[in-house]
Biopython code that builds the backbone (N, CA, C, O; Angstrom):
import numpy as np
from Bio.PDB.StructureBuilder import StructureBuilder

atoms = [
    (1, "MET", "N", (102.212, 179.047, 229.712)),
    (1, "MET", "CA", (102.858, 178.127, 230.658)),
    (1, "MET", "C", (104.238, 178.078, 231.104)),
    (1, "MET", "O", (104.594, 176.983, 230.669)),
    (2, "VAL", "N", (105.151, 178.540, 231.651)),
    (2, "VAL", "CA", (106.379, 178.804, 232.299)),
    (2, "VAL", "C", (107.031, 177.811, 232.992)),
    (2, "VAL", "O", (106.716, 177.652, 234.171)),
    (3, "VAL", "N", (108.556, 176.547, 232.106)),
    (3, "VAL", "CA", (109.330, 176.146, 232.597)),
    (3, "VAL", "C", (110.477, 176.197, 233.391)),
    (3, "VAL", "O", (111.284, 176.929, 232.819)),
    (4, "THR", "N", (110.872, 175.823, 234.302)),
    (4, "THR", "CA", (112.117, 176.340, 234.517)),
    (4, "THR", "C", (112.933, 175.362, 234.840)),
    (4, "THR", "O", (112.318, 174.766, 235.724)),
    (5, "ASP", "N", (114.401, 174.576, 234.599)),
    (5, "ASP", "CA", (114.491, 173.564, 234.981)),
    (5, "ASP", "C", (115.446, 174.317, 235.568)),
    (5, "ASP", "O", (115.867, 175.395, 235.149)),
    (6, "PRO", "N", (116.029, 173.327, 237.242)),
    (6, "PRO", "CA", (116.568, 174.112, 238.254)),
    (6, "PRO", "C", (117.655, 174.169, 238.339)),
    (6, "PRO", "O", (118.177, 175.158, 238.854)),
    (7, "SER", "N", (118.506, 172.958, 237.789)),
    (7, "SER", "CA", (119.692, 172.806, 237.402)),
    (7, "SER", "C", (120.538, 173.833, 236.538)),
    (7, "SER", "O", (121.564, 174.384, 236.935)),
    (8, "ASN", "N", (119.821, 174.041, 235.024)),
    (8, "ASN", "CA", (120.466, 174.900, 234.293)),
    (8, "ASN", "C", (119.263, 176.468, 233.929)),
    (8, "ASN", "O", (119.283, 177.194, 232.935)),
    (9, "ASN", "N", (118.424, 176.537, 235.036)),
    (9, "ASN", "CA", (117.684, 177.651, 234.730)),
    (9, "ASN", "C", (117.143, 178.125, 233.658)),
    (9, "ASN", "O", (116.544, 179.194, 233.547)),
    (10, "CYS", "N", (117.500, 176.743, 232.253)),
    (10, "CYS", "CA", (117.635, 177.063, 231.125)),
    (10, "CYS", "C", (114.969, 176.631, 231.329)),
    (10, "CYS", "O", (114.285, 175.772, 231.886)),
    (11, "THR", "N", (114.712, 177.734, 230.575)),
    (11, "THR", "CA", (113.182, 177.675, 230.265)),
    (11, "THR", "C", (112.699, 177.303, 229.045)),
    (11, "THR", "O", (113.365, 177.350, 228.010)),
    (12, "ALA", "N", (111.465, 176.902, 229.131)),
    (12, "ALA", "CA", (110.188, 176.481, 228.157)),
    (12, "ALA", "C", (109.481, 177.191, 228.076)),
    (12, "ALA", "O", (109.449, 177.760, 229.167)),
    (13, "THR", "N", (108.765, 177.626, 227.409)),
    (13, "THR", "CA", (107.764, 178.710, 227.287)),
    (13, "THR", "C", (106.145, 177.694, 226.600)),
    (13, "THR", "O", (106.865, 176.811, 226.136)),
    (14, "SER", "N", (105.073, 177.329, 226.323)),
    (14, "SER", "CA", (103.943, 176.962, 226.090)),
    (14, "SER", "C", (102.987, 177.033, 225.986)),
    (14, "SER", "O", (102.438, 176.320, 226.827)),
    (15, "LEU", "N", (101.983, 177.772, 225.085)),
    (15, "LEU", "CA", (100.938, 178.557, 225.264)),
    (15, "LEU", "C", (99.829, 177.520, 224.534)),
    (15, "LEU", "O", (99.950, 177.115, 223.378)),
    (16, "VAL", "N", (98.606, 177.138, 225.539)),
    (16, "VAL", "CA", (98.018, 176.628, 225.300)),
    (16, "VAL", "C", (96.172, 177.161, 224.870)),
    (16, "VAL", "O", (95.466, 177.466, 225.831)),
    (17, "THR", "N", (95.739, 177.207, 223.874)),
    (17, "THR", "CA", (94.292, 177.334, 223.598)),
    (17, "THR", "C", (92.947, 176.874, 223.508)),
    (17, "THR", "O", (92.521, 176.321, 222.494)),
    (18, "VAL", "N", (92.143, 177.116, 224.702)),
    (18, "VAL", "CA", (91.100, 176.895, 224.934)),
    (18, "VAL", "C", (89.765, 177.237, 224.613)),
    (18, "VAL", "O", (89.125, 178.056, 225.272)),
    (19, "ALA", "N", (89.185, 176.457, 223.319)),
    (19, "ALA", "CA", (88.628, 177.275, 222.858)),
    (19, "ALA", "C", (86.710, 176.673, 224.170)),
    (19, "ALA", "O", (86.507, 175.682, 224.871)),
    (20, "ALA", "N", (85.789, 177.979, 223.834)),
    (20, "ALA", "CA", (84.731, 178.164, 225.062)),
    (20, "ALA", "C", (83.669, 177.220, 224.365)),
    (20, "ALA", "O", (83.378, 177.588, 223.227)),
    (21, "ASN", "N", (83.023, 176.063, 224.819)),
    (21, "ASN", "CA", (81.665, 175.634, 224.005)),
    (21, "ASN", "C", (80.171, 176.592, 224.484)),
    (21, "ASN", "O", (79.398, 176.223, 225.368)),
    (22, "GLN", "N", (80.047, 177.621, 223.824)),
    (22, "GLN", "CA", (78.993, 178.661, 224.261)),
    (22, "GLN", "C", (78.029, 178.343, 223.929)),
    (22, "GLN", "O", (77.107, 179.050, 224.336)),
    (23, "THR", "N", (77.708, 177.341, 223.177)),
    (23, "THR", "CA", (76.837, 177.348, 222.219)),
    (23, "THR", "C", (75.627, 177.120, 222.755)),
    (23, "THR", "O", (75.561, 176.031, 223.325)),
    (24, "PRO", "N", (74.241, 178.032, 222.779)),
    (24, "PRO", "CA", (72.913, 177.348, 223.357)),
    (24, "PRO", "C", (72.284, 176.573, 222.602)),
    (24, "PRO", "O", (72.304, 176.726, 221.381)),
    (25, "PRO", "N", (71.503, 175.446, 223.297)),
    (25, "PRO", "CA", (70.262, 174.506, 222.315)),
    (25, "PRO", "C", (69.871, 175.022, 221.568)),
    (25, "PRO", "O", (70.353, 176.058, 221.111)),
    (26, "VAL", "N", (68.704, 174.382, 221.130)),
    (26, "VAL", "CA", (68.082, 174.858, 219.880)),
    (26, "VAL", "C", (66.453, 174.644, 221.057)),
    (26, "VAL", "O", (66.386, 173.578, 221.670)),
    (27, "ALA", "N", (65.315, 175.668, 221.255)),
    (27, "ALA", "CA", (64.129, 175.424, 221.951)),
    (27, "ALA", "C", (63.686, 176.010, 220.483)),
    (27, "ALA", "O", (63.985, 176.999, 219.815)),
    (28, "VAL", "N", (62.565, 174.552, 220.289)),
    (28, "VAL", "CA", (61.499, 174.398, 219.134)),
    (28, "VAL", "C", (60.539, 173.999, 219.706)),
    (28, "VAL", "O", (60.591, 173.021, 220.452)),
    (29, "ALA", "N", (58.934, 175.005, 219.364)),
    (29, "ALA", "CA", (57.971, 174.370, 219.560)),
    (29, "ALA", "C", (56.960, 174.595, 218.491)),
    (29, "ALA", "O", (57.231, 175.524, 217.730)),
    (30, "ALA", "N", (55.684, 173.848, 218.234)),
    (30, "ALA", "CA", (55.241, 173.432, 217.250)),
    (30, "ALA", "C", (53.638, 174.026, 217.741)),
    (30, "ALA", "O", (52.869, 173.662, 218.630)),
    (31, "PRO", "N", (53.562, 175.218, 216.592)),
    (31, "PRO", "CA", (51.968, 175.597, 217.133)),
    (31, "PRO", "C", (51.072, 174.699, 217.577)),
    (31, "PRO", "O", (50.620, 173.787, 216.886)),
    (32, "PRO", "N", (50.808, 174.904, 218.641)),
    (32, "PRO", "CA", (49.630, 173.405, 219.793)),
    (32, "PRO", "C", (48.223, 173.239, 218.538)),
    (32, "PRO", "O", (47.915, 174.137, 217.754)),
    (33, "ALA", "N", (47.719, 172.238, 218.601)),
    (33, "ALA", "CA", (46.262, 172.177, 218.413)),
    (33, "ALA", "C", (45.663, 173.321, 219.556)),
    (33, "ALA", "O", (46.180, 174.110, 220.347)),
    (34, "THR", "N", (43.976, 172.856, 219.083)),
    (34, "THR", "CA", (43.165, 173.770, 220.201)),
    (34, "THR", "C", (42.736, 172.731, 221.110)),
    (34, "THR", "O", (42.449, 171.600, 220.719)),
    (35, "LEU", "N", (42.682, 173.139, 222.452)),
    (35, "LEU", "CA", (41.501, 172.354, 223.020)),
    (35, "LEU", "C", (40.140, 171.984, 222.742)),
    (35, "LEU", "O", (39.721, 172.873, 222.000)),
    (36, "THR", "N", (39.340, 171.248, 222.919)),
    (36, "THR", "CA", (38.033, 171.206, 222.324)),
    (36, "THR", "C", (36.970, 169.992, 223.046)),
    (36, "THR", "O", (37.474, 169.179, 223.821)),
    (37, "CYS", "N", (36.186, 169.962, 222.882)),
    (37, "CYS", "CA", (35.491, 169.329, 223.713)),
    (37, "CYS", "C", (35.764, 167.878, 223.260)),
    (37, "CYS", "O", (35.750, 166.987, 224.110)),
    (38, "LEU", "N", (36.067, 167.534, 221.676)),
    (38, "LEU", "CA", (36.619, 166.316, 221.727)),
    (38, "LEU", "C", (37.878, 165.816, 221.479)),
    (38, "LEU", "O", (38.193, 164.720, 221.016)),
    (39, "ASN", "N", (38.760, 167.002, 221.940)),
    (39, "ASN", "CA", (39.888, 166.871, 222.416)),
    (39, "ASN", "C", (40.638, 168.059, 223.248)),
    (39, "ASN", "O", (41.246, 169.108, 223.036)),
    (40, "PRO", "N", (40.083, 166.979, 224.658)),
    (40, "PRO", "CA", (40.038, 167.828, 225.913)),
    (40, "PRO", "C", (41.578, 167.890, 226.291)),
    (40, "PRO", "O", (41.912, 168.903, 226.906)),
    (41, "GLU", "N", (42.783, 166.748, 225.952)),
    (41, "GLU", "CA", (43.749, 166.761, 225.560)),
    (41, "GLU", "C", (44.322, 166.856, 224.799)),
    (41, "GLU", "O", (43.670, 166.337, 223.892)),
    (42, "ILE", "N", (45.615, 167.335, 224.229)),
    (42, "ILE", "CA", (46.287, 167.657, 223.496)),
    (42, "ILE", "C", (48.214, 167.257, 223.670)),
    (42, "ILE", "O", (48.585, 167.402, 224.835)),
    (43, "THR", "N", (49.173, 166.877, 222.839)),
    (43, "THR", "CA", (50.614, 167.060, 222.435)),
    (43, "THR", "C", (51.039, 168.147, 222.157)),
    (43, "THR", "O", (50.382, 168.736, 221.299)),
    (44, "ILE", "N", (52.131, 168.797, 222.658)),
    (44, "ILE", "CA", (52.724, 169.694, 222.023)),
    (44, "ILE", "C", (54.126, 169.436, 221.635)),
    (44, "ILE", "O", (54.993, 168.804, 222.239)),
    (45, "ASN", "N", (54.184, 170.240, 220.165)),
    (45, "ASN", "CA", (55.000, 169.497, 219.547)),
    (45, "ASN", "C", (56.700, 169.621, 219.524)),
    (45, "ASN", "O", (57.063, 170.014, 218.416)),
    (46, "GLY", "N", (57.839, 169.386, 220.465)),
    (46, "GLY", "CA", (58.787, 169.921, 220.846)),
    (46, "GLY", "C", (60.242, 169.426, 219.851)),
    (46, "GLY", "O", (61.452, 169.648, 219.810)),
    (47, "ASN", "N", (59.241, 168.660, 219.164)),
    (47, "ASN", "CA", (60.862, 167.577, 218.210)),
    (47, "ASN", "C", (61.729, 168.420, 217.252)),
    (47, "ASN", "O", (62.641, 168.011, 216.534)),
    (48, "GLY", "N", (61.211, 169.825, 217.398)),
    (48, "GLY", "CA", (62.283, 170.344, 216.589)),
    (48, "GLY", "C", (63.576, 171.368, 216.986)),
    (48, "GLY", "O", (64.228, 172.203, 216.359)),
    (49, "SER", "N", (63.587, 170.841, 218.379)),
    (49, "SER", "CA", (65.003, 170.975, 219.463)),
    (49, "SER", "C", (65.890, 170.529, 219.323)),
    (49, "SER", "O", (66.045, 169.747, 218.385)),
    (50, "SER", "N", (67.099, 170.887, 220.387)),
    (50, "SER", "CA", (68.152, 169.641, 220.315)),
    (50, "SER", "C", (67.433, 168.296, 220.944)),
    (50, "SER", "O", (66.440, 168.247, 221.670)),
    (51, "GLN", "N", (68.423, 166.987, 220.327)),
    (51, "GLN", "CA", (67.866, 166.252, 220.677)),
    (51, "GLN", "C", (68.962, 165.234, 220.786)),
    (51, "GLN", "O", (69.358, 164.850, 219.686)),
    (52, "GLY", "N", (69.554, 164.699, 221.822)),
    (52, "GLY", "CA", (70.390, 163.664, 222.176)),
    (52, "GLY", "C", (70.389, 163.708, 224.168)),
    (52, "GLY", "O", (69.679, 164.204, 225.043)),
    (53, "PRO", "N", (71.680, 162.839, 224.095)),
    (53, "PRO", "CA", (72.180, 162.276, 225.153)),
    (53, "PRO", "C", (72.489, 162.989, 226.746)),
    (53, "PRO", "O", (72.388, 162.637, 227.921)),
    (54, "GLU", "N", (73.147, 164.828, 225.580)),
    (54, "GLU", "CA", (73.405, 165.432, 226.674)),
    (54, "GLU", "C", (72.639, 166.474, 226.629)),
    (54, "GLU", "O", (73.254, 167.513, 226.869)),
    (55, "PHE", "N", (71.127, 166.647, 226.335)),
    (55, "PHE", "CA", (69.687, 167.606, 226.305)),
    (55, "PHE", "C", (69.250, 166.734, 227.332)),
    (55, "PHE", "O", (69.257, 165.504, 227.356)),
    (56, "SER", "N", (68.749, 167.808, 228.438)),
    (56, "SER", "CA", (67.366, 167.537, 228.993)),
    (56, "SER", "C", (65.815, 168.749, 228.946)),
    (56, "SER", "O", (65.917, 169.966, 228.793)),
    (57, "TYR", "N", (65.173, 168.379, 229.031)),
    (57, "TYR", "CA", (64.123, 169.192, 228.548)),
    (57, "TYR", "C", (62.659, 169.530, 229.850)),
    (57, "TYR", "O", (62.530, 168.871, 230.882)),
    (58, "GLU", "N", (62.147, 170.165, 229.617)),
    (58, "GLU", "CA", (61.401, 171.351, 231.091)),
    (58, "GLU", "C", (60.068, 171.587, 230.692)),
    (58, "GLU", "O", (60.270, 172.627, 230.065)),
    (59, "TRP", "N", (59.020, 171.417, 230.606)),
    (59, "TRP", "CA", (57.938, 171.858, 230.116)),
    (59, "TRP", "C", (57.212, 172.449, 231.519)),
    (59, "TRP", "O", (56.893, 171.635, 232.387)),
    (60, "THR", "N", (56.993, 173.692, 231.691)),
    (60, "THR", "CA", (56.231, 174.777, 232.976)),
    (60, "THR", "C", (54.681, 175.062, 231.698)),
    (60, "THR", "O", (54.618, 175.261, 230.485)),
    (61, "GLY", "N", (53.322, 174.890, 233.175)),
    (61, "GLY", "CA", (52.590, 175.444, 231.965)),
    (61, "GLY", "C", (51.264, 175.424, 232.870)),
    (61, "GLY", "O", (51.503, 175.498, 234.075)),
    (62, "PRO", "N", (49.870, 175.334, 232.499)),
    (62, "PRO", "CA", (49.270, 174.987, 233.835)),
    (62, "PRO", "C", (47.799, 173.951, 233.927)),
    (62, "PRO", "O", (46.719, 173.714, 234.468)),
    (63, "GLY", "N", (48.462, 173.722, 233.258)),
    (63, "GLY", "CA", (48.185, 171.950, 232.403)),
    (63, "GLY", "C", (48.714, 170.230, 232.337)),
    (63, "GLY", "O", (48.065, 169.315, 231.831)),
    (64, "ILE", "N", (49.765, 170.143, 232.853)),
    (64, "ILE", "CA", (50.536, 169.181, 232.203)),
    (64, "ILE", "C", (49.743, 168.226, 232.602)),
    (64, "ILE", "O", (49.136, 168.427, 233.654)),
    (65, "VAL", "N", (49.506, 166.778, 231.793)),
    (65, "VAL", "CA", (49.355, 166.008, 232.270)),
    (65, "VAL", "C", (50.272, 164.972, 232.515)),
    (65, "VAL", "O", (50.230, 164.262, 233.520)),
    (66, "SER", "N", (51.292, 164.851, 231.406)),
    (66, "SER", "CA", (52.401, 164.343, 231.167)),
    (66, "SER", "C", (53.590, 164.644, 230.745)),
    (66, "SER", "O", (53.649, 165.854, 230.523)),
    (67, "GLY", "N", (54.851, 163.946, 230.469)),
    (67, "GLY", "CA", (55.319, 164.001, 229.475)),
    (67, "GLY", "C", (56.687, 165.691, 230.016)),
    (67, "GLY", "O", (57.733, 166.069, 229.488)),
    (68, "GLU", "N", (56.155, 166.043, 230.844)),
    (68, "GLU", "CA", (56.563, 166.876, 231.662)),
    (68, "GLU", "C", (58.649, 167.518, 231.381)),
    (68, "GLU", "O", (59.032, 168.688, 231.378)),
    (69, "THR", "N", (59.412, 166.414, 231.218)),
    (69, "THR", "CA", (60.557, 166.347, 231.223)),
    (69, "THR", "C", (60.872, 165.342, 229.881)),
    (69, "THR", "O", (61.753, 164.495, 229.734)),
    (70, "THR", "N", (59.721, 165.815, 228.907)),
    (70, "THR", "CA", (59.824, 164.788, 227.141)),
    (70, "THR", "C", (60.283, 166.108, 226.275)),
    (70, "THR", "O", (60.960, 167.027, 226.733)),
    (71, "LEU", "N", (59.742, 166.013, 224.833)),
    (71, "LEU", "CA", (59.751, 166.448, 224.053)),
    (71, "LEU", "C", (58.454, 166.977, 223.412)),
    (71, "LEU", "O", (58.262, 167.818, 222.534)),
    (72, "ASN", "N", (57.646, 166.225, 224.124)),
    (72, "ASN", "CA", (56.007, 165.945, 223.638)),
    (72, "ASN", "C", (54.829, 166.058, 225.259)),
    (72, "ASN", "O", (54.538, 165.092, 225.964)),
    (73, "PRO", "N", (54.511, 167.042, 225.406)),
    (73, "PRO", "CA", (53.912, 166.702, 226.734)),
    (73, "PRO", "C", (52.502, 166.952, 226.530)),
    (73, "PRO", "O", (52.099, 167.992, 226.008)),
    (74, "VAL", "N", (51.594, 165.839, 227.008)),
    (74, "VAL", "CA", (50.676, 165.914, 227.269)),
    (74, "VAL", "C", (49.501, 167.050, 227.585)),
    (74, "VAL", "O", (48.571, 166.337, 227.209)),
    (75, "ILE", "N", (48.988, 168.013, 227.904)),
    (75, "ILE", "CA", (48.523, 169.018, 228.083)),
    (75, "ILE", "C", (46.740, 169.036, 228.453)),
    (75, "ILE", "O", (46.167, 168.606, 227.452)),
    (76, "ASP", "N", (45.967, 169.310, 229.295)),
    (76, "ASP", "CA", (44.904, 169.304, 229.001)),
    (76, "ASP", "C", (43.967, 170.940, 229.509)),
    (76, "ASP", "O", (42.772, 170.823, 229.783)),
    (77, "ALA", "N", (44.556, 172.200, 229.578)),
    (77, "ALA", "CA", (44.071, 173.027, 229.691)),
    (77, "ALA", "C", (44.641, 174.343, 229.126)),
    (77, "ALA", "O", (45.872, 174.327, 229.135)),
    (78, "PRO", "N", (44.092, 175.499, 228.627)),
    (78, "PRO", "CA", (45.125, 176.669, 227.871)),
    (78, "PRO", "C", (45.053, 177.358, 228.926)),
    (78, "PRO", "O", (44.439, 177.552, 229.975)),
    (79, "GLY", "N", (46.754, 177.970, 227.618)),
    (79, "GLY", "CA", (47.171, 178.959, 228.766)),
    (79, "GLY", "C", (48.823, 178.512, 227.826)),
    (79, "GLY", "O", (48.945, 177.868, 226.784)),
    (80, "ALA", "N", (49.861, 179.136, 228.672)),
    (80, "ALA", "CA", (50.603, 179.349, 228.383)),
    (80, "ALA", "C", (52.188, 178.619, 228.598)),
    (80, "ALA", "O", (52.958, 179.070, 229.445)),
    (81, "TYR", "N", (52.556, 177.445, 227.721)),
    (81, "TYR", "CA", (53.684, 176.713, 227.912)),
    (81, "TYR", "C", (54.813, 176.708, 227.854)),
    (81, "TYR", "O", (54.981, 176.582, 226.641)),
    (82, "THR", "N", (56.002, 176.764, 228.394)),
    (82, "THR", "CA", (57.210, 177.388, 228.131)),
    (82, "THR", "C", (58.295, 175.939, 228.053)),
    (82, "THR", "O", (58.279, 175.052, 228.905)),
    (83, "LEU", "N", (59.051, 175.953, 227.037)),
    (83, "LEU", "CA", (59.964, 174.303, 227.093)),
    (83, "LEU", "C", (61.520, 175.363, 227.801)),
    (83, "LEU", "O", (61.404, 176.589, 227.806)),
    (84, "VAL", "N", (62.544, 174.853, 228.212)),
    (84, "VAL", "CA", (63.376, 175.004, 228.922)),
    (84, "VAL", "C", (64.599, 173.967, 228.245)),
    (84, "VAL", "O", (65.013, 173.129, 229.047)),
    (85, "VAL", "N", (65.255, 173.926, 226.788)),
    (85, "VAL", "CA", (66.041, 172.884, 226.703)),
    (85, "VAL", "C", (67.883, 173.352, 227.320)),
    (85, "VAL", "O", (68.720, 174.231, 227.116)),
    (86, "THR", "N", (67.726, 172.172, 228.097)),
    (86, "THR", "CA", (69.353, 172.500, 228.891)),
    (86, "THR", "C", (70.710, 171.080, 228.190)),
    (86, "THR", "O", (70.542, 169.886, 227.943)),
    (87, "ASN", "N", (71.940, 171.964, 228.082)),
    (87, "ASN", "CA", (72.888, 171.420, 227.431)),
    (87, "ASN", "C", (73.724, 170.492, 228.577)),
    (87, "ASN", "O", (74.861, 170.963, 228.614)),
    (88, "SER", "N", (73.633, 169.547, 229.370)),
    (88, "SER", "CA", (74.654, 169.167, 230.175)),
    (88, "SER", "C", (75.419, 169.343, 230.244)),
    (88, "SER", "O", (75.832, 169.652, 231.362)),
    (89, "ILE", "N", (76.496, 169.307, 228.904)),
    (89, "ILE", "CA", (77.776, 169.324, 228.384)),
    (89, "ILE", "C", (78.681, 170.885, 229.160)),
    (89, "ILE", "O", (79.696, 170.950, 229.854)),
    (90, "ASN", "N", (77.754, 171.945, 228.642)),
    (90, "ASN", "CA", (78.097, 173.422, 228.532)),
    (90, "ASN", "C", (77.457, 174.139, 229.181)),
    (90, "ASN", "O", (77.705, 175.343, 229.117)),
    (91, "GLY", "N", (76.167, 173.550, 230.233)),
    (91, "GLY", "CA", (75.356, 174.487, 230.653)),
    (91, "GLY", "C", (74.557, 175.545, 230.281)),
    (91, "GLY", "O", (73.924, 176.358, 230.955)),
    (92, "CYS", "N", (74.724, 175.365, 228.835)),
    (92, "CYS", "CA", (73.513, 176.153, 228.275)),
    (92, "CYS", "C", (72.197, 176.009, 227.897)),
    (92, "CYS", "O", (72.011, 175.204, 226.984)),
    (93, "THR", "N", (71.263, 176.552, 228.337)),
    (93, "THR", "CA", (69.871, 176.724, 227.838)),
    (93, "THR", "C", (69.336, 177.548, 226.824)),
    (93, "THR", "O", (69.658, 178.668, 226.425)),
    (94, "LYS", "N", (68.534, 176.829, 226.522)),
    (94, "LYS", "CA", (67.379, 178.260, 226.008)),
    (94, "LYS", "C", (65.680, 177.615, 225.741)),
    (94, "LYS", "O", (65.148, 176.528, 225.516)),
    (95, "SER", "N", (65.367, 178.733, 225.890)),
    (95, "SER", "CA", (63.383, 178.274, 225.535)),
    (95, "SER", "C", (62.354, 179.048, 225.240)),
    (95, "SER", "O", (62.358, 180.276, 225.147)),
    (96, "VAL", "N", (61.538, 178.372, 225.103)),
    (96, "VAL", "CA", (60.680, 178.460, 224.123)),
    (96, "VAL", "C", (59.281, 178.948, 224.551)),
    (96, "VAL", "O", (59.369, 178.706, 225.755)),
    (97, "THR", "N", (58.570, 179.249, 224.454)),
    (97, "THR", "CA", (56.874, 179.517, 225.125)),
    (97, "THR", "C", (55.625, 179.531, 223.412)),
    (97, "THR", "O", (55.599, 180.153, 222.350)),
    (98, "VAL", "N", (54.606, 178.199, 224.237)),
    (98, "VAL", "CA", (53.564, 178.265, 222.878)),
    (98, "VAL", "C", (52.493, 178.710, 224.263)),
    (98, "VAL", "O", (52.624, 178.432, 225.455)),
    (99, "ASN", "N", (51.151, 179.697, 223.381)),
    (99, "ASN", "CA", (50.024, 179.900, 224.105)),
    (99, "ASN", "C", (48.654, 178.672, 223.246)),
    (99, "ASN", "O", (48.204, 178.798, 222.107)),
    (100, "VAL", "N", (48.309, 177.610, 224.244)),
    (100, "VAL", "CA", (47.291, 176.983, 224.005)),
    (100, "VAL", "C", (45.952, 177.903, 224.438)),
    (100, "VAL", "O", (45.645, 178.609, 225.399)),
    (101, "SER", "N", (45.246, 177.428, 222.992)),
    (101, "SER", "CA", (43.421, 178.100, 223.457)),
    (101, "SER", "C", (42.797, 177.035, 222.978)),
    (101, "SER", "O", (42.962, 176.172, 222.115)),
    (102, "SER", "N", (41.762, 177.457, 224.077)),
    (102, "SER", "CA", (40.358, 176.364, 223.624)),
    (102, "SER", "C", (39.292, 176.883, 223.493)),
    (102, "SER", "O", (39.050, 177.937, 224.081)),
    (103, "ASN", "N", (38.328, 176.245, 222.644)),
    (103, "ASN", "CA", (37.054, 176.141, 222.622)),
    (103, "ASN", "C", (36.002, 175.015, 222.590)),
    (103, "ASN", "O", (35.756, 174.188, 221.711)),
    (104, "GLN", "N", (35.707, 175.125, 223.242)),
    (104, "GLN", "CA", (34.905, 174.446, 223.991)),
    (104, "GLN", "C", (33.519, 174.732, 224.320)),
    (104, "GLN", "O", (32.925, 174.452, 225.361)),
    (105, "ASN", "N", (33.098, 175.315, 223.308)),
    (105, "ASN", "CA", (32.009, 175.679, 223.529)),
    (105, "ASN", "C", (31.042, 174.693, 222.601)),
    (105, "ASN", "O", (29.819, 174.834, 222.620)),
]
sb = StructureBuilder()
sb.init_structure("model")
sb.init_model(0)
sb.init_chain("A")
sb.init_seg("    ")
for serial, (resi, resn, name, xyz) in enumerate(atoms, 1):
    if name == "N":
        sb.init_residue(resn, " ", resi, " ")
    sb.init_atom(name, np.array(xyz, "f"), 0.0, 1.0, " ", f" {name:<3s}", serial, name[0])
structure = sb.get_structure()
């Protein structure tokens, strides 16, 4: 930035460095348990992910019963479940997918 004093034409220059915050959050999901006849609903553990008020969570998958915007959703169907963690301060995201299996014989 250059500033000029119009009364005497003197100038001053200033340099400002702005650091970018582009660090993505962490998205971690522990290997889930297997759905069974005794456990028709299980909880996926995403507690290894970034945590704090600046982070939001969104789970997608075929059988989310509850908790789709938490770190620990309850599910009742096999398939692929994806967690997307978003940092509201810098807009960066990170995702992780886990596969849930079923043994209900």
